[in-house]
Residue frames relative to the residue before (quaternion, step in Angstrom):
aa qw qx qy qz dx dy dz
M 1.0000 0.0000 0.0000 0.0000 0.00 0.00 0.00
D 0.3791 -0.7447 0.5139 0.1940 3.58 -0.90 0.94
H 0.0609 -0.8115 0.5811 0.0049 3.56 -0.65 1.12
D 0.2690 0.7989 -0.5025 0.1918 3.61 1.20 0.42
H 0.6432 0.5427 -0.3268 0.4301 3.57 1.08 -0.67
M 0.6166 0.5667 -0.3448 0.4240 3.61 1.24 -0.16
H 0.3842 -0.7799 0.4367 0.2313 3.61 1.33 0.19
G 0.8148 -0.3145 0.1338 0.4683 3.54 0.56 1.18
M 0.5429 0.6028 -0.4188 0.4081 3.60 1.19 -0.13
T 0.2871 -0.7496 0.5666 0.1859 3.56 -0.91 0.83
P 0.4841 -0.6631 0.4719 0.3213 3.58 -0.97 0.76
P 0.5644 -0.5920 0.4350 0.3766 3.59 -1.13 0.52
P 0.5454 -0.6036 0.4472 0.3717 3.60 -1.09 0.56
P 0.5679 -0.5942 0.4240 0.3802 3.61 -1.08 0.58
S 0.4852 -0.6628 0.4829 0.3035 3.55 -1.02 0.76
T 0.6274 -0.5453 0.3907 0.3954 3.55 -1.21 0.40
S 0.6113 0.5421 -0.3665 0.4451 3.59 1.12 -0.52
M 0.6442 0.4944 -0.3324 0.4796 3.60 1.14 -0.53
M 0.6957 0.4957 -0.2792 0.4386 3.56 1.05 -0.77
N 0.8029 0.1693 -0.0776 0.5662 3.58 1.00 -0.74
N 0.2738 -0.7399 0.5847 0.1889 3.52 -0.98 0.80
A 0.8049 -0.3255 0.1848 0.4604 3.59 -1.26 -0.09
N 0.7639 0.3535 -0.2223 0.4920 3.64 0.94 -0.70
G 0.6524 -0.5882 0.3008 0.3713 3.60 1.19 0.49
S 0.5751 0.5755 -0.4055 0.4167 3.61 1.16 -0.07
S 0.6214 -0.5592 0.3845 0.3916 3.56 -1.18 0.46
S 0.5303 -0.6547 0.4444 0.3045 3.53 -1.11 0.72
S 0.6985 -0.4756 0.3339 0.4177 3.55 -1.30 0.17
M 0.5892 0.5673 -0.3882 0.4246 3.64 1.09 -0.49
M 0.6776 0.4794 -0.2969 0.4721 3.56 1.01 -0.75
N 0.6570 0.5080 -0.3061 0.4655 3.60 1.12 -0.59
H 0.7538 0.2884 -0.1518 0.5706 3.59 1.21 -0.51
P 0.1036 -0.8519 0.5088 0.0678 3.62 0.35 1.15
H 0.7021 0.4458 -0.2767 0.4813 3.62 1.14 -0.41
K 0.3306 0.7522 -0.5050 0.2642 3.59 1.22 0.33
M 0.4951 -0.6782 0.4646 0.2812 3.55 -0.96 0.91
M 0.2916 -0.7458 0.5752 0.1671 3.57 -0.93 0.90
M 0.5327 -0.6328 0.4619 0.3200 3.56 -1.16 0.63
H 0.4022 -0.6944 0.5450 0.2430 3.58 -0.97 0.89
M 0.2184 -0.7721 0.5830 0.1273 3.54 -1.10 0.68
T 0.7031 0.2978 -0.2488 0.5958 3.57 1.32 0.26
F 0.6084 -0.5567 0.4019 0.3980 3.58 -1.17 0.46
F 0.0046 0.7787 -0.6269 0.0239 3.54 -1.10 0.76
W 0.3402 -0.7110 0.5783 0.2107 3.54 -1.29 0.42
G 0.4859 0.6504 -0.4918 0.3146 3.55 -0.94 0.81
T 0.5039 -0.6712 0.4671 0.2781 3.52 -1.28 0.43
N 0.6108 0.5417 -0.3554 0.4552 3.59 1.21 -0.21
T 0.3394 0.7327 -0.5022 0.3093 3.57 0.10 1.31
E 0.2745 -0.7020 0.6164 0.2278 3.54 -1.34 0.11
V 0.0618 -0.8002 0.5963 -0.0127 3.55 -0.82 1.05
V 0.8649 -0.0282 -0.0694 0.4963 3.54 -0.73 1.23
F 0.8149 0.1420 -0.0573 0.5591 3.63 0.71 -1.01
S 0.5658 -0.6063 0.4406 0.3437 3.56 -1.08 0.72
G 0.8294 0.2048 -0.1713 0.4907 3.57 -0.82 1.02
W 0.6775 0.4473 -0.3062 0.4971 3.62 1.24 -0.02
P 0.5725 -0.1944 -0.7933 0.0719 1.69 -1.70 1.81
G 0.5376 -0.6336 0.4169 0.3684 3.62 1.18 -0.05
T 0.7017 -0.4765 0.3411 0.4054 3.55 -1.17 -0.57
S 0.5155 0.6521 -0.4096 0.3760 3.60 1.27 -0.07
S 0.4689 -0.6783 0.4934 0.2767 3.58 -0.91 0.91
G 0.6285 0.5415 -0.3322 0.4489 3.57 1.05 -0.70
M 0.6690 0.4732 -0.2981 0.4895 3.57 0.98 -0.80
Y 0.6017 0.5394 -0.3559 0.4694 3.60 1.09 -0.61
A 0.6393 0.5130 -0.3209 0.4744 3.59 0.98 -0.84
L 0.6339 0.5145 -0.3227 0.4789 3.60 1.02 -0.80
C 0.6231 0.5422 -0.3278 0.4586 3.58 1.01 -0.80
I 0.6532 0.5092 -0.3061 0.4694 3.58 0.92 -0.91
I 0.6563 0.5068 -0.3040 0.4692 3.60 0.96 -0.87
V 0.6513 0.5138 -0.3151 0.4611 3.61 0.94 -0.87
V 0.6604 0.4915 -0.3113 0.4748 3.61 0.90 -0.87
F 0.6289 0.5375 -0.3322 0.4531 3.60 0.96 -0.84
F 0.7311 0.4247 -0.2522 0.4706 3.59 0.75 -1.02
A 0.5816 0.5493 -0.3832 0.4617 3.62 1.11 -0.49
A 0.6569 0.4932 -0.3057 0.4815 3.60 1.02 -0.77
V 0.6336 0.5178 -0.3313 0.4699 3.61 1.01 -0.77
V 0.6709 0.4888 -0.2978 0.4715 3.59 0.90 -0.91
T 0.5970 0.5550 -0.3585 0.4550 3.59 1.07 -0.68
E 0.6762 0.4726 -0.2892 0.4856 3.59 0.93 -0.87
W 0.6221 0.5358 -0.3443 0.4554 3.59 1.00 -0.77
L 0.6795 0.4783 -0.2919 0.4735 3.57 0.90 -0.90
A 0.6319 0.5414 -0.3331 0.4435 3.60 1.05 -0.72
H 0.7614 0.3346 -0.1787 0.5257 3.58 1.13 -0.63
S 0.4276 0.7218 -0.4618 0.2878 3.62 1.21 0.17
A 0.5839 -0.5981 0.4287 0.3428 3.53 -1.16 0.63
A 0.5977 0.5763 -0.3680 0.4185 3.61 1.08 -0.61
L 0.7017 0.4396 -0.2644 0.4944 3.58 1.08 -0.67
C 0.7610 0.4424 -0.1985 0.4310 3.56 1.02 -0.78
R 0.4143 0.6950 -0.4962 0.3147 3.59 1.16 0.11
G 0.3399 -0.7402 0.5438 0.2022 3.53 -0.80 0.98
G 0.8634 0.0573 -0.0564 0.4982 3.57 -0.95 0.87
A 0.1711 -0.7995 0.5707 0.0768 3.57 0.12 1.27
V 0.3577 -0.7682 0.4975 0.1854 3.57 -0.86 0.99
S 0.7900 0.1926 -0.1272 0.5680 3.58 1.16 -0.28
R 0.6310 -0.5232 0.4052 0.4048 3.52 -1.28 0.27
A 0.6063 0.5577 -0.3582 0.4393 3.59 1.05 -0.70
A 0.6498 0.5005 -0.3158 0.4770 3.60 0.98 -0.82
G 0.6393 0.5194 -0.3186 0.4691 3.57 1.03 -0.75
L 0.6470 0.5051 -0.3169 0.4752 3.59 1.05 -0.74
V 0.6257 0.5179 -0.3370 0.4761 3.59 1.05 -0.74
Q 0.6361 0.5191 -0.3282 0.4671 3.60 0.95 -0.83
T 0.6646 0.5035 -0.3019 0.4622 3.57 0.93 -0.89
A 0.6529 0.5115 -0.3164 0.4604 3.60 0.96 -0.82
V 0.6618 0.4920 -0.3048 0.4764 3.59 0.94 -0.87
Y 0.6455 0.5166 -0.3145 0.4665 3.58 0.97 -0.85
T 0.6574 0.5101 -0.3043 0.4638 3.59 0.95 -0.88
L 0.6533 0.5041 -0.3068 0.4744 3.59 0.95 -0.85
R 0.6514 0.5115 -0.3109 0.4663 3.59 0.95 -0.87
T 0.6694 0.4938 -0.3005 0.4667 3.57 0.90 -0.89
G 0.6455 0.5218 -0.3161 0.4594 3.59 0.98 -0.82
L 0.6631 0.4872 -0.3030 0.4807 3.59 0.96 -0.83
A 0.6299 0.5280 -0.3375 0.4589 3.58 1.00 -0.77
Y 0.6620 0.4866 -0.3090 0.4791 3.59 0.99 -0.77
L 0.6264 0.5215 -0.3478 0.4634 3.61 1.03 -0.65
V 0.6304 0.5047 -0.3348 0.4857 3.59 1.00 -0.75
M 0.6416 0.5151 -0.3265 0.4652 3.59 0.99 -0.80
L 0.6550 0.5004 -0.3162 0.4697 3.60 0.95 -0.80
A 0.6127 0.5323 -0.3475 0.4695 3.59 1.07 -0.67
L 0.6460 0.5213 -0.3191 0.4574 3.58 1.01 -0.78
M 0.6154 0.5651 -0.3473 0.4257 3.58 1.13 -0.53
S 0.4891 0.6130 -0.4525 0.4245 3.59 1.27 0.14
F 0.2982 -0.7905 0.4714 0.2531 3.60 1.31 -0.37
N 0.4049 0.6875 -0.4949 0.3443 3.58 1.12 0.61
G 0.4977 -0.6942 0.4400 0.2771 3.57 -0.80 1.02
G 0.6505 0.5181 -0.3173 0.4557 3.59 1.00 -0.77
V 0.6390 0.5087 -0.3185 0.4810 3.58 1.01 -0.78
F 0.6297 0.5347 -0.3256 0.4600 3.57 1.01 -0.82
L 0.6876 0.4744 -0.2865 0.4691 3.59 0.84 -0.96
A 0.6300 0.5287 -0.3356 0.4593 3.60 1.03 -0.74
A 0.6607 0.4984 -0.3139 0.4654 3.61 0.95 -0.82
I 0.6614 0.4935 -0.3101 0.4721 3.59 0.91 -0.88
A 0.6605 0.4989 -0.3065 0.4701 3.60 0.92 -0.88
G 0.6456 0.5258 -0.3193 0.4525 3.59 0.98 -0.79
H 0.6644 0.4760 -0.3067 0.4878 3.58 0.95 -0.83
A 0.6443 0.5231 -0.3262 0.4525 3.60 0.99 -0.78
V 0.6754 0.4745 -0.2934 0.4824 3.60 0.87 -0.93
G 0.6436 0.5278 -0.3200 0.4525 3.58 0.97 -0.82
F 0.6720 0.4727 -0.2973 0.4864 3.56 0.94 -0.84
L 0.6226 0.5490 -0.3406 0.4415 3.59 0.98 -0.84
V 0.7342 0.4294 -0.2366 0.4696 3.57 0.84 -0.99
F 0.8245 0.2934 -0.1233 0.4679 3.59 0.77 -1.00
G 0.7968 0.3515 -0.1725 0.4603 3.61 1.05 -0.53
S 0.6788 0.4950 -0.3104 0.4448 3.59 1.08 -0.54
R 0.6417 -0.5413 0.3964 0.3716 3.53 -1.34 0.11
V 0.4537 0.7305 -0.4354 0.2666 3.59 1.21 -0.33
F 0.8099 0.2428 -0.1152 0.5214 3.60 0.83 -0.92
K 0.5619 0.5780 -0.3985 0.4375 3.59 1.19 0.40
D 0.4822 -0.6289 0.5215 0.3162 3.55 -1.16 0.65
S 0.5510 -0.6121 0.4433 0.3539 3.56 -1.10 0.60
G 0.6452 0.5277 -0.3155 0.4536 3.59 1.21 -0.39
D 0.4391 0.6824 -0.4693 0.3484 3.59 1.26 0.01
R 0.7075 -0.4193 0.3299 0.4635 3.55 -1.23 -0.31
K 0.6499 -0.5036 0.3892 0.4154 3.56 -1.30 0.30
I 0.1061 -0.7973 0.5940 0.0155 3.53 -0.88 1.03
A 0.3762 -0.7136 0.5449 0.2288 3.56 -0.82 0.97
D 0.6350 -0.5319 0.3896 0.4026 3.56 -1.23 0.42
L 0.7822 0.0565 -0.0301 0.6197 3.58 0.93 -0.84
P 0.4007 -0.7384 0.4827 0.2473 3.57 -0.73 1.01
P 0.5321 -0.5719 0.4911 0.3856 3.55 -1.20 0.39
S 0.6498 -0.5560 0.3428 0.3886 3.57 -1.17 0.47
G 0.6528 0.5166 -0.3248 0.4488 3.61 1.09 -0.50
C 0.8135 -0.0947 0.1249 0.5600 3.56 -0.13 -1.28
A 0.2376 -0.8169 0.5180 0.0894 3.55 -0.74 1.08
C 0.4905 0.6852 -0.4265 0.3288 3.59 1.09 0.48
């Protein structure tokens, strides 16, 4: 592993818990010396792991697919945040309440997946997530595509329901 970017600082030695597992054999990190380490600062490049181990890998095509998936996950998150199913005031039935809960759960899960993708610290993934949220808000939450006769819309929506 290259530590040149650390300007002379030596990395700490691996702990004994990393070196030995419960039955005394070496851990998977020691068996796989070329395993990719997690970045702790933003970096640019296609060789990254996002959410799942080994995905997208080293292929530029898979990296492009990763960027597209993160972008659309952010757009769908914004769509769900501004959907009528989530924003209906006072559900009149239990079924409507269950639909609201399902939409809210899906939106929250997608938002957490986008956040986990950002934890790859890849600059392209970061820009894709920001662009996806921006496009999603532009299309589904802003005044740009709404009739002036629609309901009253605040300049910035609250974090919960933006209707």
